[in-house]
Each structure stands twice: as C-alpha cells, then as structure tokens.
N, C-alpha and C positions, 0 to 999 in steps of 0.2 A: 918278547917284544911288547911294548906298551903303546897305546894310541891315545892321544888327547883330542877329544872333540869339543869344540867350543860352540857349535851350532847344530841344529837339527840336520842340516845338509851334511855336515861332517860325520855325524853319527850314521846317517844313511850310507855314506861312502864307505865307512868302516865295515858295515854289515856285508857289503859286496866284496871288499878287499880281503879281509882277514878276520872272520868272526871268532876265531879261536884265540886271538891275542887278548891281553888284558886291556880293557877300555876304561878310561876315566873321562867323565863328561862334566861340562860346566853346569852349575846349578841352573835349573829351569829348562834344560834341554829336553829332559824326559820327565814324565809324570811319575808320581809314586807308584801308580798301578803298572805303568810300563816297566819301571825298574824291577818290581816284584815279579812280573811275568818273565822278563829276561833272565833274572837270577834263577827262577824256577826251572828254566830251560837249560841251566848250567853255564850261562855266560858269566865270565869274570868281569864284573862291571862295578865301578866305584863312582859315586857322584859327589862333586864338591857341593858344599852348602851355599856357596855364593857363585854369582855369575863371573865368568872369566872371558874377557874380551880379547879376541885375537889381535886387535889393533893396539893393545896396551902391553908393551914389552915387560913392564914390571909385573903385571898380573901373570903373564906367561912364565916369567922367571920364577915367580913364587910357586906356581903350579908345578913346574919342572922340579923344583927343590922338594916339594912334598912327594911327588911321584918317586923321585930317586930314593927317598927315605924308605919307601915301601918296596921298591924294585931296584935295589942297588946293582949296578953293572948292566942293566937291561937297556937296549936301545929304545929311545922314545921318539915316536913319530907324532908330529904336531900338525893339526889342521891349519892350513895357511889360506 
C-alpha cells in the first residue's frame, strides 16, 4: 500500500494509521532533517521536489502516475 500526503496533517494521520506503508509526501511538508530522521528509522518515504495541492486534480493525477511507476499494482491512498 502507498499513501500520498499533501499536507502536514495528512502526514500526521498517516503515522497513526499505517506507518509501515510506503509514504510519498508533497514537497515542503517535511524538512530535510525530518526526512533523514524518518528514513534512519526505517520508514519507506519518498518526497516530491515540488508542492502537490490536493485541490488540483491535475497535480494529483501526475503524482499518482509517478507513484504507479514506482509501485505498480499497489493500492494508493490519497489524503483528501
């Protein structure tokens, strides 16, 4: 399973729901230091280099396309 978080609140919800899933986050949600700490703890986290707005369907579609390239056949949960 893959989770896409576009906001800090979405990231925080992810950590309580399923911290073992793959997490993709919008650019700017987490700092470089936070990302390094989470990866050091073994979390499977990928950050986009740009911001993804949940209110922009084209941005979400592009993000889903990118995630599917890396996780074919996996269900993708998207913060709404």
